[in-house]
Residue frames relative to the residue before (quaternion, step in Angstrom):
aa qw qx qy qz dx dy dz
X 1.0000 0.0000 0.0000 0.0000 0.00 0.00 0.00
X 0.3416 -0.7711 0.5064 0.1797 3.57 -0.79 1.04
X 0.8412 0.0181 0.0606 0.5370 3.61 0.73 -1.03
X 0.1176 -0.7416 0.6555 0.0801 3.53 -1.15 0.80
X 0.1808 -0.7569 0.6214 0.0907 3.56 -0.85 1.05
X 0.0787 -0.8026 0.5913 0.0033 3.58 -0.75 1.09
X 0.0200 -0.7918 0.6091 -0.0405 3.55 -0.79 1.11
X 0.2099 -0.7668 0.5969 0.1083 3.56 -0.83 1.03
X 0.1452 -0.8141 0.5614 0.0318 3.55 -0.76 1.11
X 0.0894 0.7598 -0.6428 0.0384 3.51 -1.16 0.77
X 0.8494 -0.2083 0.0834 0.4777 3.55 -0.26 1.36
X 0.6170 0.5154 -0.3831 0.4549 3.61 0.98 0.74
X 0.0395 0.8756 -0.4813 0.0143 3.56 0.95 0.90
X 0.6800 0.4867 -0.3188 0.4461 3.63 0.95 -0.71
X 0.6223 0.5017 -0.3398 0.4955 3.59 1.07 -0.67
X 0.6571 0.5081 -0.3106 0.4621 3.57 0.95 -0.86
X 0.6016 0.5557 -0.3604 0.4465 3.59 1.01 -0.74
X 0.6803 0.4709 -0.2941 0.4786 3.57 0.88 -0.91
X 0.6157 0.5474 -0.3405 0.4532 3.58 1.02 -0.78
X 0.6753 0.4913 -0.2920 0.4662 3.59 0.91 -0.92
X 0.6145 0.5352 -0.3538 0.4591 3.59 1.03 -0.68
X 0.6681 0.4780 -0.3066 0.4808 3.59 1.00 -0.76
X 0.6424 0.5149 -0.3250 0.4653 3.61 0.99 -0.79
X 0.6026 0.5723 -0.3548 0.4283 3.58 1.04 -0.76
X 0.6694 0.4715 -0.2939 0.4932 3.57 1.01 -0.78
X 0.7201 0.4913 -0.2598 0.4155 3.57 0.87 -0.98
X 0.7228 0.4486 -0.2476 0.4637 3.61 1.12 -0.55
X 0.3817 0.7746 -0.4503 0.2270 3.59 1.28 -0.05
X 0.7649 0.3546 -0.1942 0.5015 3.61 0.94 -0.81
X 0.6292 0.5064 -0.3276 0.4903 3.58 1.26 0.30
X 0.3992 -0.6564 0.5718 0.2878 3.57 -1.10 0.67
X 0.2837 0.7940 -0.4721 0.2575 3.52 0.12 1.30
X 0.2259 -0.7392 0.6191 0.1386 3.51 -1.40 0.06
X 0.2415 -0.7625 0.5859 0.1302 3.55 -1.27 0.44
X 0.1213 -0.7603 0.6365 0.0468 3.52 -1.01 0.99
X 0.0844 -0.7362 0.6669 0.0781 3.54 -1.14 0.74
X 0.1386 -0.7658 0.6251 0.0597 3.55 -0.78 1.10
X 0.1749 -0.8002 0.5673 0.0847 3.57 -0.53 1.16
X 0.2825 -0.7995 0.5176 0.1143 3.55 -0.63 1.22
X 0.7083 -0.4767 0.2556 0.4536 3.54 0.71 1.20
X 0.0909 0.8210 -0.5517 0.1156 3.58 0.84 1.03
X 0.2977 -0.7585 0.5596 0.1515 3.53 -1.19 0.68
X 0.5968 0.5955 -0.3527 0.4061 3.61 1.25 0.17
X 0.5768 -0.6102 0.3732 0.3945 3.60 1.20 0.34
X 0.1896 0.8381 -0.4959 0.1253 3.57 1.17 0.51
X 0.7131 0.4674 -0.2811 0.4405 3.58 0.74 -1.03
X 0.6483 0.5083 -0.3241 0.4651 3.60 0.91 -0.84
X 0.6738 0.4941 -0.2890 0.4673 3.57 1.06 -0.74
X 0.7824 0.4073 -0.1922 0.4302 3.59 0.77 -1.04
X 0.5999 0.6085 -0.3791 0.3552 3.61 0.94 -0.75
X 0.6972 0.4510 -0.3124 0.4615 3.67 0.76 -0.82
X 0.6722 0.5163 -0.2932 0.4423 3.59 1.10 -0.64
X 0.7944 0.1954 -0.0884 0.5682 3.60 1.13 -0.61
X 0.0501 -0.8465 0.5300 0.0103 3.60 0.44 1.18
X 0.6362 0.5412 -0.3246 0.4439 3.61 1.21 -0.37
X 0.6007 0.5419 -0.3549 0.4686 3.59 1.31 -0.05
X 0.3312 -0.7090 0.5851 0.2127 3.57 -1.10 0.76
X 0.1482 -0.8030 0.5752 0.0496 3.56 -0.60 1.19
X 0.1269 -0.7508 0.6453 0.0614 3.54 -1.05 0.91
X 0.1741 -0.8138 0.5514 0.0583 3.55 -0.65 1.15
X 0.1807 -0.7884 0.5823 0.0818 3.55 -0.65 1.14
X 0.4176 -0.7089 0.5138 0.2430 3.56 -1.09 0.71
X 0.7500 0.2451 -0.1556 0.5943 3.56 1.32 -0.08
X 0.4991 -0.5899 0.5210 0.3626 3.56 -1.29 0.26
X 0.1927 -0.8459 0.4932 0.0646 3.54 -0.13 1.34
X 0.5006 -0.6046 0.4608 0.4142 3.55 1.18 -0.42
X 0.6921 -0.5168 0.3277 0.3828 3.55 -1.29 0.40
X 0.7015 0.4953 -0.2900 0.4225 3.59 0.76 -1.02
X 0.6997 0.4672 -0.2864 0.4584 3.60 0.75 -1.02
X 0.6470 0.5226 -0.3295 0.4470 3.59 0.97 -0.80
X 0.6544 0.4969 -0.3135 0.4760 3.60 0.93 -0.83
X 0.6584 0.5267 -0.3208 0.4316 3.57 0.92 -0.87
X 0.5697 0.5850 -0.3856 0.4295 3.61 1.09 -0.60
X 0.7148 0.4325 -0.2532 0.4878 3.58 0.88 -0.94
X 0.5943 0.5643 -0.3678 0.4394 3.59 1.04 -0.71
X 0.6739 0.5023 -0.2964 0.4535 3.59 0.93 -0.90
X 0.6876 0.4813 -0.2927 0.4581 3.61 1.04 -0.67
X 0.6887 0.4859 -0.2791 0.4602 3.59 1.12 -0.60
X 0.2134 -0.7870 0.5703 0.0996 3.56 -1.29 0.44
X 0.3701 0.7648 -0.4648 0.2491 3.61 1.21 0.30
X 0.6317 -0.5403 0.4086 0.3769 3.55 -1.33 0.32
X 0.7927 0.1372 -0.0570 0.5913 3.57 1.11 -0.73
X 0.1882 -0.7623 0.6124 0.0918 3.53 -1.18 0.70
X 0.1290 -0.7781 0.6110 0.0686 3.57 -0.91 0.94
X 0.1823 -0.7374 0.6435 0.0943 3.54 -0.82 1.08
X 0.0113 0.8250 -0.5574 0.0925 3.56 -0.54 1.22
X 0.4226 -0.7003 0.5155 0.2556 3.57 -0.93 0.91
X 0.5225 -0.6511 0.4433 0.3265 3.62 -1.06 0.65
X 0.6983 0.4441 -0.2741 0.4898 3.61 1.12 -0.56
X 0.5246 0.5737 -0.4376 0.4519 3.55 0.87 1.10
X 0.0402 -0.7184 0.6645 0.2017 3.47 -1.41 -0.11
X 0.3172 -0.7554 0.5533 0.1503 3.53 -1.09 0.84
X 0.4839 -0.6464 0.4992 0.3144 3.55 -1.13 0.63
X 0.7041 -0.5428 0.2788 0.3632 3.52 -1.21 0.64
X 0.7517 0.3852 -0.2143 0.4905 3.62 1.06 -0.65
X 0.4476 0.7475 -0.4317 0.2338 3.60 1.22 -0.28
X 0.7052 0.4608 -0.2877 0.4556 3.61 0.79 -0.93
X 0.6502 0.5241 -0.3163 0.4501 3.57 0.92 -0.89
X 0.7066 0.4634 -0.2712 0.4609 3.57 0.85 -0.96
X 0.6224 0.5291 -0.3447 0.4625 3.59 1.08 -0.65
X 0.6447 0.5013 -0.3172 0.4822 3.59 0.98 -0.82
X 0.6384 0.5304 -0.3275 0.4516 3.59 0.95 -0.86
X 0.6421 0.5110 -0.3265 0.4691 3.60 0.99 -0.79
X 0.6535 0.5089 -0.3155 0.4631 3.59 0.91 -0.85
X 0.6360 0.5378 -0.3243 0.4485 3.58 1.03 -0.79
X 0.7476 0.4002 -0.2133 0.4852 3.58 0.99 -0.83
X 0.7250 0.3283 -0.2189 0.5646 3.61 1.29 -0.07
X 0.1569 -0.8548 0.4869 0.0876 3.59 0.32 1.24
X 0.6446 0.5109 -0.3407 0.4554 3.63 1.17 -0.32
X 0.5168 0.6326 -0.4199 0.3954 3.58 1.29 -0.15
X 0.2407 -0.7734 0.5708 0.1344 3.56 -0.67 1.10
X 0.8032 -0.0679 0.0669 0.5880 3.55 1.10 -0.72
X 0.1693 -0.7719 0.6034 0.1068 3.54 -1.27 0.42
X 0.1542 -0.7332 0.6524 0.1143 3.50 -1.31 0.58
X 0.3731 -0.7513 0.5167 0.1713 3.55 -1.27 0.24
X 0.6232 -0.5184 0.4333 0.3939 3.52 -1.40 0.04
X 0.1198 -0.8195 0.5599 0.0252 3.54 -0.31 1.29
X 0.2137 -0.7626 0.6003 0.1117 3.52 -1.13 0.77
X 0.4668 -0.6411 0.5342 0.2928 3.52 -1.18 0.67
X 0.6946 -0.5108 0.3182 0.3942 3.57 -1.26 0.22
X 0.6682 0.4191 -0.3223 0.5233 3.60 1.27 0.11
X 0.6374 -0.5638 0.3108 0.4233 3.56 1.27 0.30
X 0.5372 0.6222 -0.4157 0.3892 3.59 1.19 -0.27
X 0.5898 -0.6023 0.4160 0.3410 3.54 -1.23 0.54
X 0.3566 -0.7277 0.5506 0.2006 3.56 -1.00 0.88
X 0.4544 -0.7329 0.4384 0.2535 3.56 -0.56 1.18
X 0.6590 0.5365 -0.3215 0.4178 3.60 1.05 -0.67
X 0.3876 0.7126 -0.4847 0.3271 3.60 1.26 0.24
X 0.7726 0.1219 -0.0715 0.6190 3.61 1.15 -0.65
X 0.0800 0.8168 -0.5649 0.0853 3.58 -0.60 1.09
X 0.3628 -0.6877 0.5834 0.2350 3.51 -1.26 0.58
X 0.6427 -0.5105 0.3891 0.4183 3.56 -1.25 0.22
X 0.4039 -0.7107 0.5145 0.2590 3.61 -0.96 0.77
X 0.0302 -0.7990 0.5993 -0.0387 3.55 0.44 1.21
X 0.6930 -0.4641 0.3150 0.4529 3.63 -1.14 0.28
X 0.6682 0.4952 -0.3091 0.4613 3.59 0.93 -0.85
X 0.6822 0.4848 -0.2885 0.4651 3.56 0.84 -1.01
X 0.6452 0.5314 -0.3235 0.4435 3.59 0.97 -0.82
X 0.6646 0.4964 -0.3078 0.4660 3.56 0.90 -0.89
X 0.6408 0.5201 -0.3275 0.4600 3.58 0.96 -0.84
X 0.6695 0.4986 -0.3076 0.4567 3.59 0.92 -0.89
X 0.6540 0.5302 -0.3203 0.4344 3.58 0.92 -0.86
X 0.7491 0.3452 -0.2044 0.5272 3.55 1.17 -0.55
X 0.7368 -0.5107 0.2087 0.3909 3.53 1.13 0.81
X 0.6434 0.4832 -0.3410 0.4861 3.61 1.20 0.05
X 0.0437 0.8648 -0.4911 0.0948 3.56 0.02 1.33
X 0.3344 0.7744 -0.4920 0.2156 3.63 1.20 0.17
X 0.7006 0.4588 -0.2826 0.4678 3.57 0.87 -0.90
X 0.6388 0.5307 -0.3336 0.4462 3.57 1.03 -0.73
X 0.7677 0.3411 -0.1861 0.5095 3.59 0.92 -0.86
X 0.3764 -0.7735 0.4576 0.2251 3.61 1.27 0.28
X 0.0902 0.8629 -0.4905 0.0816 3.54 0.93 0.98
X 0.5463 0.6176 -0.4027 0.3973 3.61 1.23 -0.16
X 0.6083 0.5768 -0.3535 0.4151 3.60 1.20 -0.39
X 0.4988 -0.6289 0.5077 0.3128 3.55 -1.22 0.57
X 0.4548 -0.6704 0.5163 0.2777 3.55 -1.12 0.73
X 0.7482 0.4528 -0.1996 0.4419 3.58 1.13 -0.63
X 0.7029 0.3827 -0.2575 0.5414 3.58 1.28 0.13
X 0.5430 -0.5819 0.4702 0.3813 3.60 -1.12 0.54
X 0.0585 0.8017 -0.5921 0.0564 3.56 -1.07 0.70
X 0.5002 -0.6432 0.4889 0.3115 3.53 -1.16 0.62
X 0.0634 -0.7875 0.6130 -0.0084 3.54 -0.95 0.96
X 0.5328 -0.6184 0.4658 0.3416 3.55 -1.31 0.08
X 0.8274 0.1739 -0.0304 0.5331 3.57 0.77 -1.09
X 0.2228 -0.7555 0.6076 0.1020 3.54 -0.93 1.02
X 0.4526 -0.6973 0.4849 0.2717 3.58 -0.84 0.94
X 0.4914 -0.6772 0.4755 0.2717 3.54 -1.03 0.84
X 0.5086 0.6420 -0.4266 0.3836 3.60 1.25 -0.16
X 0.7523 -0.0375 0.0152 0.6576 3.58 1.24 -0.60
X 0.1852 0.7826 -0.5611 0.1961 3.55 -0.18 1.30
X 0.0638 -0.7962 0.6016 0.0036 3.57 -0.34 1.26
X 0.0590 -0.8232 0.5630 -0.0446 3.56 -0.65 1.19
X 0.4805 -0.6520 0.5145 0.2817 3.53 -1.13 0.76
X 0.5234 -0.6535 0.4429 0.3207 3.61 -0.86 0.93
X 0.6220 0.5514 -0.3363 0.4428 3.58 0.95 -0.85
X 0.6542 0.5118 -0.3110 0.4620 3.57 1.02 -0.83
X 0.6314 0.5210 -0.3314 0.4692 3.60 1.00 -0.80
X 0.6493 0.5183 -0.3184 0.4565 3.58 0.96 -0.86
X 0.7118 0.4709 -0.2591 0.4521 3.58 1.03 -0.76
X 0.8031 0.2826 -0.1431 0.5047 3.61 0.86 -0.89
X 0.5601 -0.6061 0.3892 0.4093 3.58 1.24 -0.24
X 0.5354 -0.6142 0.4760 0.3310 3.56 -1.26 0.45
X 0.7784 -0.3176 0.2339 0.4883 3.58 -1.21 -0.41
X 0.4601 -0.6696 0.5130 0.2770 3.55 -1.07 0.79
X 0.3218 -0.8037 0.4758 0.1555 3.57 -0.48 1.23
X 0.4455 0.6488 -0.4756 0.3929 3.59 1.25 0.23
X 0.6483 0.4630 -0.3056 0.5215 3.57 1.25 -0.46
X 0.3129 -0.7510 0.5501 0.1883 3.59 -0.69 1.05
X 0.7363 -0.1997 0.1675 0.6245 3.56 0.93 -0.97
X 0.7834 0.2204 -0.2449 0.5269 3.56 -1.00 0.99
X 0.7897 0.3247 -0.2593 0.4513 3.54 -1.06 0.84
X 0.5999 0.5837 -0.3778 0.3959 3.59 1.09 -0.55
X 0.6187 0.5327 -0.3506 0.4589 3.60 1.12 -0.55
X 0.6333 0.5134 -0.3306 0.4755 3.60 1.04 -0.73
X 0.6563 0.5199 -0.3033 0.4550 3.55 0.95 -0.92
X 0.6684 0.4856 -0.3058 0.4733 3.61 0.88 -0.90
X 0.6405 0.5289 -0.3275 0.4503 3.58 0.93 -0.88
X 0.6546 0.5140 -0.3096 0.4598 3.59 0.95 -0.90
X 0.6707 0.4926 -0.3030 0.4643 3.59 0.96 -0.86
X 0.5963 0.5447 -0.3647 0.4635 3.60 1.10 -0.58
X 0.6607 0.4986 -0.3046 0.4712 3.57 0.93 -0.88
X 0.6701 0.4921 -0.2974 0.4695 3.59 0.94 -0.89
X 0.6642 0.4999 -0.2937 0.4719 3.59 1.21 -0.54
X 0.6159 -0.5939 0.3360 0.3939 3.59 1.26 0.13
X 0.5531 0.6043 -0.3955 0.4152 3.58 1.26 0.18
X 0.3972 -0.6841 0.5545 0.2584 3.55 -1.35 0.24
X 0.2291 -0.7317 0.6233 0.1540 3.55 -1.19 0.65
X 0.1191 -0.8280 0.5479 0.0099 3.56 -0.82 1.00
X 0.2832 -0.6801 0.6485 0.1915 3.49 -1.36 0.58
X 0.0953 -0.7889 0.6059 0.0391 3.59 -0.96 0.91
X 0.4222 -0.7130 0.4959 0.2598 3.62 -0.96 0.80
X 0.3309 0.6890 -0.5502 0.3362 3.54 0.66 1.24
X 0.3788 -0.8104 0.4236 0.1427 3.53 -0.81 1.05
X 0.0763 0.7261 -0.6832 0.0138 3.48 -1.27 0.76
X 0.3213 -0.6876 0.5985 0.2566 3.56 -1.31 0.23
X 0.1015 -0.7872 0.6075 0.0297 3.55 -0.97 0.92
X 0.3384 -0.7683 0.5113 0.1835 3.56 -0.56 1.18
X 0.3423 -0.8068 0.4286 0.2195 3.58 1.31 -0.33
X 0.9097 -0.1069 0.0380 0.3994 3.45 -0.55 1.29
X 0.2776 0.7637 -0.5440 0.2092 3.60 0.99 0.64
X 0.6443 0.5237 -0.3350 0.4454 3.60 1.14 -0.47
X 0.7768 0.1650 -0.1048 0.5986 3.59 1.20 -0.44
X 0.3331 -0.7561 0.5269 0.1995 3.57 -0.58 1.09
X 0.3679 -0.7763 0.4728 0.1962 3.55 -0.55 1.18
X 0.6058 0.5319 -0.3686 0.4628 3.58 1.25 -0.03
X 0.5882 0.6008 -0.3608 0.4035 3.58 1.27 0.02
X 0.5735 -0.5782 0.4535 0.3621 3.53 -1.25 0.49
X 0.5722 0.5867 -0.3810 0.4280 3.59 1.14 -0.55
X 0.6384 0.5220 -0.3286 0.4605 3.57 0.95 -0.82
X 0.6487 0.5209 -0.3206 0.4528 3.57 0.88 -0.96
X 0.6687 0.5082 -0.3023 0.4508 3.57 0.87 -0.97
X 0.7062 0.4696 -0.2784 0.4507 3.60 0.75 -1.05
X 0.6662 0.5218 -0.3133 0.4309 3.60 0.90 -0.91
X 0.7456 0.4023 -0.2408 0.4737 3.59 0.72 -1.00
X 0.5633 0.5561 -0.3883 0.4719 3.59 1.18 -0.40
X 0.6317 0.5263 -0.3273 0.4655 3.60 1.03 -0.77
X 0.6210 0.5383 -0.3393 0.4575 3.59 1.02 -0.76
X 0.6700 0.4958 -0.2960 0.4666 3.57 0.95 -0.88
X 0.6285 0.5327 -0.3385 0.4546 3.60 0.99 -0.80
X 0.6680 0.4960 -0.3060 0.4627 3.59 0.88 -0.93
X 0.6652 0.5131 -0.3080 0.4466 3.56 0.90 -0.90
X 0.6752 0.4883 -0.3003 0.4641 3.59 0.88 -0.90
X 0.6602 0.5324 -0.3098 0.4298 3.58 1.01 -0.82
X 0.8279 0.2843 -0.1092 0.4710 3.57 0.81 -1.00
X 0.8077 0.2785 -0.1361 0.5015 3.62 1.10 -0.46
X 0.3833 0.7492 -0.4765 0.2542 3.60 1.20 0.21
X 0.5976 0.5902 -0.3537 0.4117 3.61 1.22 -0.39
X 0.5536 0.6384 -0.3904 0.3655 3.59 1.23 -0.31
X 0.6950 -0.4797 0.3467 0.4082 3.52 -1.30 0.34
X 0.6096 -0.5656 0.4319 0.3492 3.52 -1.20 0.71
X 0.6327 0.5496 -0.3278 0.4361 3.59 1.06 -0.72
X 0.6749 0.4463 -0.2850 0.5139 3.58 1.24 -0.44
X 0.7037 0.4902 -0.2844 0.4287 3.58 0.85 -0.96
X 0.6273 0.5730 -0.3533 0.3917 3.58 0.97 -0.77
X 0.6749 0.4718 -0.3254 0.4648 3.67 0.81 -0.82
X 0.6241 0.5370 -0.3460 0.4499 3.60 1.04 -0.73
X 0.6740 0.4845 -0.3010 0.4695 3.58 0.84 -0.94
X 0.6338 0.5278 -0.3293 0.4597 3.56 0.98 -0.82
X 0.6609 0.5124 -0.3082 0.4535 3.58 0.94 -0.90
X 0.6407 0.5199 -0.3291 0.4592 3.61 0.99 -0.79
X 0.6804 0.4762 -0.2927 0.4739 3.57 0.87 -0.92
X 0.6351 0.5320 -0.3299 0.4526 3.58 1.02 -0.78
X 0.6720 0.4842 -0.3010 0.4727 3.60 0.92 -0.91
X 0.6285 0.5255 -0.3400 0.4618 3.59 1.02 -0.73
X 0.6509 0.5145 -0.3139 0.4616 3.58 0.97 -0.85
X 0.6659 0.4948 -0.3008 0.4704 3.57 0.95 -0.88
X 0.6330 0.5270 -0.3309 0.4605 3.59 1.04 -0.77
X 0.6370 0.5145 -0.3231 0.4744 3.59 1.00 -0.78
X 0.6474 0.5252 -0.3154 0.4533 3.56 0.96 -0.89
X 0.6892 0.4728 -0.2898 0.4664 3.60 0.88 -0.93
X 0.6096 0.5414 -0.3493 0.4618 3.58 1.09 -0.68
X 0.6574 0.5021 -0.2983 0.4762 3.56 0.94 -0.90
X 0.6463 0.5395 -0.3149 0.4382 3.58 0.96 -0.90
X 0.7255 0.4330 -0.2597 0.4676 3.58 0.77 -0.99
X 0.6181 0.5278 -0.3496 0.4660 3.59 1.07 -0.62
X 0.6399 0.5083 -0.3219 0.4780 3.59 1.05 -0.72
X 0.6313 0.5237 -0.3352 0.4635 3.60 0.95 -0.81
X 0.6685 0.5025 -0.3014 0.4581 3.55 0.93 -0.91
X 0.6778 0.4963 -0.2977 0.4535 3.59 0.91 -0.90
X 0.6998 0.4469 -0.2618 0.4920 3.59 1.14 -0.59
X 0.5515 -0.6638 0.3661 0.3482 3.58 1.29 0.05
X 0.4626 0.6785 -0.4555 0.3437 3.60 1.21 0.32
X 0.3855 0.6960 -0.5019 0.3392 3.56 0.51 1.23
X 0.3209 -0.7191 0.5838 0.1977 3.54 -0.95 0.90
X 0.2750 -0.8153 0.4861 0.1526 3.56 -0.07 1.28
X 0.5657 0.5924 -0.3981 0.4129 3.60 1.12 -0.39
X 0.6527 0.5236 -0.3133 0.4491 3.57 1.18 -0.58
X 0.7518 0.3729 -0.2157 0.4992 3.60 1.11 -0.53
X 0.4320 0.6997 -0.4663 0.3262 3.59 1.24 0.10
X 0.1835 -0.7818 0.5907 0.0785 3.57 -0.84 1.01
X 0.1240 -0.7666 0.6287 0.0413 3.52 -0.94 1.01
X 0.2368 -0.8350 0.4908 0.0757 3.56 -0.54 1.23
X 0.0761 -0.7216 0.6816 0.0939 3.50 -1.31 0.60
X 0.2364 -0.7923 0.5523 0.1069 3.57 -0.85 0.99
X 0.0470 -0.8042 0.5922 -0.0171 3.59 -0.82 1.03
X 0.5010 0.6340 -0.4753 0.3479 3.54 -0.68 1.11
X 0.7837 -0.2813 0.2383 0.4999 3.54 -1.17 -0.60
X 0.6540 -0.4985 0.3852 0.4188 3.56 -1.27 0.30
X 0.6253 0.5379 -0.3342 0.4561 3.58 1.05 -0.76
X 0.6609 0.5073 -0.3050 0.4613 3.59 0.91 -0.93
X 0.6701 0.5011 -0.3094 0.4517 3.59 0.85 -0.93
X 0.6484 0.5138 -0.3205 0.4613 3.57 0.99 -0.82
X 0.6676 0.4950 -0.3054 0.4648 3.60 0.94 -0.84
X 0.6589 0.5044 -0.3126 0.4623 3.59 0.99 -0.80
X 0.6471 0.5074 -0.3284 0.4647 3.58 1.02 -0.72
X 0.6307 0.5056 -0.3307 0.4871 3.57 1.07 -0.65
X 0.6287 0.5191 -0.3233 0.4804 3.57 1.05 -0.77
X 0.6431 0.5212 -0.3183 0.4620 3.58 0.98 -0.85
X 0.6402 0.5239 -0.3263 0.4573 3.58 1.00 -0.81
X 0.6979 0.4812 -0.2751 0.4535 3.59 0.89 -0.95
X 0.7694 0.3726 -0.1779 0.4874 3.56 1.00 -0.83
X 0.4881 -0.6912 0.4232 0.3239 3.58 1.24 0.02
X 0.3360 0.7423 -0.5120 0.2720 3.59 1.09 0.65
X 0.3938 -0.7152 0.5322 0.2240 3.56 -1.16 0.62
X 0.1941 -0.7801 0.5866 0.0987 3.56 -0.74 1.09
X 0.5693 -0.6288 0.4213 0.3210 3.53 -1.07 0.83
X 0.0829 -0.7546 0.6488 0.0520 3.55 -1.25 0.63
X 0.7198 -0.4133 0.3092 0.4643 3.58 -1.28 0.00
X 0.7472 0.3911 -0.2138 0.4930 3.58 1.03 -0.76
X 0.7378 0.3150 -0.1913 0.5656 3.57 1.31 -0.24
X 0.2124 -0.8229 0.5128 0.1219 3.62 0.00 1.25
X 0.5323 -0.6521 0.4479 0.3014 3.52 -1.16 0.67
X 0.2331 -0.7499 0.6008 0.1495 3.54 -1.28 0.51
X 0.7587 0.2164 -0.1474 0.5965 3.58 1.32 -0.12
X 0.1858 -0.7595 0.6143 0.1064 3.57 -0.90 0.96
X 0.1660 -0.7796 0.5993 0.0739 3.56 -0.77 1.08
X 0.1817 -0.8158 0.5462 0.0558 3.56 -0.54 1.24
X 0.4266 -0.6687 0.5575 0.2450 3.52 -1.17 0.74
X 0.2477 -0.8100 0.5105 0.1480 3.62 -0.29 1.19
X 0.5751 0.5480 -0.3976 0.4592 3.59 1.25 -0.02
X 0.7091 0.4100 -0.2372 0.5224 3.58 1.26 -0.39
X 0.7470 0.3284 -0.1746 0.5511 3.57 0.97 -0.91
X 0.4046 -0.6400 0.5810 0.2984 3.55 -1.18 0.58
X 0.6066 -0.5459 0.4178 0.3993 3.56 -1.21 0.37
X 0.5969 0.5510 -0.3571 0.4611 3.58 1.14 -0.57
X 0.6594 0.5051 -0.3098 0.4627 3.58 0.94 -0.87
X 0.6217 0.5473 -0.3463 0.4405 3.58 0.97 -0.80
X 0.7119 0.4448 -0.2679 0.4729 3.58 0.78 -0.99
X 0.6307 0.5425 -0.3405 0.4382 3.58 0.99 -0.79
X 0.6996 0.4503 -0.2695 0.4849 3.58 0.92 -0.87
X 0.6868 0.5108 -0.2962 0.4238 3.57 0.86 -0.95
X 0.6584 0.5287 -0.3229 0.4273 3.59 1.00 -0.73
X 0.6529 0.5137 -0.3140 0.4596 3.60 1.23 -0.32
X 0.4895 0.6847 -0.4268 0.3309 3.59 1.26 -0.18
X 0.0197 -0.7768 0.6293 -0.0136 3.57 -0.98 0.93
X 0.4664 -0.3280 -0.7900 0.2254 1.56 -1.13 2.25
X 0.6912 -0.4677 0.3233 0.4460 3.62 -1.22 0.25
X 0.1814 -0.7803 0.5939 0.0736 3.55 -1.06 0.85
X 0.5693 -0.5662 0.4610 0.3778 3.55 -1.19 0.49
X 0.2836 -0.7387 0.5894 0.1630 3.54 -1.13 0.75
X 0.0170 -0.7778 0.6283 -0.0054 3.54 -0.88 1.01
X 0.1695 -0.7749 0.5979 0.1158 3.57 -1.23 0.36
X 0.0363 -0.7678 0.6394 0.0191 3.52 -1.30 0.51
X 0.0866 -0.7732 0.6260 0.0531 3.53 -1.18 0.65
X 0.4517 -0.6804 0.5073 0.2751 3.56 -0.95 0.86
X 0.5926 0.5556 -0.3690 0.4516 3.60 1.25 -0.28
X 0.7726 0.3603 -0.1895 0.4871 3.56 0.87 -0.94
X 0.2496 -0.7893 0.5120 0.2293 3.59 1.20 -0.62
X 0.5618 0.5847 -0.3830 0.4425 3.60 1.12 0.64
X 0.2012 -0.7436 0.6281 0.1100 3.55 -1.01 0.94
X 0.0821 -0.8265 0.5565 -0.0216 3.55 -0.69 1.16
X 0.0563 0.7262 -0.6850 0.0118 3.53 -1.11 0.85
X 0.7090 -0.4161 0.3018 0.4828 3.61 -1.21 -0.06
X 0.7967 0.3472 -0.1625 0.4672 3.58 0.87 -0.87
X 0.8008 0.2606 -0.1131 0.5272 3.60 1.20 -0.35
X 0.1031 -0.7044 0.6948 0.1023 3.49 -1.34 0.56
X 0.0200 -0.8217 0.5669 -0.0560 3.58 -0.41 1.24
X 0.1271 0.7946 -0.5812 0.1212 3.54 -0.82 1.02
């Protein structure tokens, strides 16, 4: 077996469905397999997805194990040469998996690779290339200087060595996992990708960025406006810091810990502030109004217009320009969608629809 794709799901069955449709196309020329680990979803994910994807191996957990433990369950069951950890709220282009495997085959020192990730409006996601959050780099980032953390000196269009591979798309060599260990299960969510990347580097392997494209909707499994997100994210920062930098002088560790707690406190305050504004109705609805344009087959356009009529969606007209393009994934390849969407000026929201699934997906909405 050449490649195992592992996807952890938690209450995002429609995003995962689209992700699996993209993986199905991308894995056709690879001797590979796909595992979905369901973290005790309450949205009927397994009943919905199992009949639609009989070629996928589903692992059902009785508890929400977190990202690291769930991935490790599938890693232990698989025996492939390479393992891809993939977020459910992504879609991959048709050549991404094949080309990533080919790069790993030709670069035996590569322990892992990440790819060029796009946000839901087609813009480039800065976390595609990251440096290690050393005490210096972390402090600089916390106070607004993130060039070193996001490795902005690297080209977006050429392969390059990086420090940290994003867990949204992290392809790792099996030999490297056997040598440095799988994901650290002390991390519930967030930080485990940084920790694994650091251990790969310490184990003598290289981490690489590749200009292969995926779209990442970002955080559909955890709402970033929630206090739970703030707690889990900053707790992960503290775990990583204690694990790898606790040996440093007290004069260095104290400012770092203070900065982490300060940022967590400020994040909680801003979350509370915006939630209160929303609950009191202080929202400019003109800023959040989405105007849709549908691109695809005549059947797709007709179905989307009927969906828009039933759901009260606004379709673009000559006098009302669109802010979201909804692509027919039965007509467009995922590569074509990203290629076209990334050229839009100004950036527009990317939506998708399939006449097979009858679901319209954007970063903020699932409409059916």
